C-alpha positions, 0 to 999 in steps of 0.5 A: 305813677306819673299819670296820677299827679294830683297834690294832697291839697287837691285830693282833700277837695274830693275826699271827706274824712275824719281825723283819727287813729291809724287804720288798716283799710280805707273804705271809699264811699261814692254818693247817689244822684244829689247826694252829699258825701257828709252822709257817709261820715256817720258810718265811721263810728259804726264801722270802727277804727280799722276802717277809715271812712273816706267819702268822695265829694263831687263838685257842686255841693258841700264846701265845693258848692261854688264849683261847676257841676259835672255833666258826665262821669268821665269828667269825675273818674280821673280826678277821683282816682288821683285824689285816691292815689295821692293819699298815704299808701294803705289797702282800700275798698270801694262802696258806691250806691247808685250813681255811686256804684257806676263811679266806683266801677269806672274808677276801678278800671282807671286805676287798673288801666293805669297800673294803680292799686286796685280796691280789695272789694268793690261793693256796688249798691242800689244799681243795675249792672252796667249792661242791664241799665235803662237808657230810656230813663232820661230823668234829667230832662223832666221839668221841676214838678216831675223831677221833684215827684221822682225824688218823693218816689225814691223817698231818699230826700227828706220831705221838708227839703221837697217842700222848701222852694229855696232848698229845691232851688239849690238841690235840683240842679244838682239832681239834674246834673247827677242824673244826666251822668247816669243817663249818658253812662255806657259801659265799655267792653273791658276785661273783667277786674280782678276784684270781688264785687258784692251787690247790695239791693233792696227788696222793694226797689225797682227791678224786673229780674235778679239778672239785672243785679247779677249782671255785675258778676261778669265784671269780676274775674274772682267771683261775686255775691248778691245780699238783699236788704229790707227797703226800697232804693234807699235801704241804706237809710232805713237798714243801716244796722244790717248794712253796717254788719254786711260791710264789716263782714265783707271787709274783714277778710281784706284787714287780714290778707296781704296781697294788693290787687295790681294790674300788670 
């Protein structure tokens, strides 16, 4: 693919993974707002050697801390797609939580539009569908105190971090930039992806109607399903055993099947 030419060295900046035996499938994991890709690396032990966990690391965190933060999803999508395409060929699936769900969805469309291989599964977690989002939630515009209150309410940031002024000074710009990416996002009408979409949702997360999650299903031409988990927005932390079992069940058919989705 001449339109996706990021070098292997360039790809390494975007993708965290642990060395291990050859796998049958890669699971690319996309982070929530303020997240560090390293949170996904412990999943490797739970998912087993057939699945290689590859966590997408955005600029401004971890080893990329000195790099400028991104402000818009469109700034991240091409580089992520190129990093994925630069890896040795292997079937893959996408998992994205919250902001990460939007990133995984947009990268899927980017790959499709350029004739690239598509994920065998698109798993979107803790996120309303692209057309069911609330555009009025401009969390990135909150002052620091209000932003910290929002993080406390989401219950995804350790209390000791929120209570440490030095750590907050490092964290809040990242959170603010990521919230801006989510707030400014607008879906573009496109043909549905020829990829199964599974939606993960927390029973105690904020939603007015199940239709906010089922909105995702219109983005797949081959079907989708909704799986519920105990917990709030960060059920991925509190219901980890259930989550790992569900991921293995969803990905298992992709480990056995031969066809790869490809556009054109």
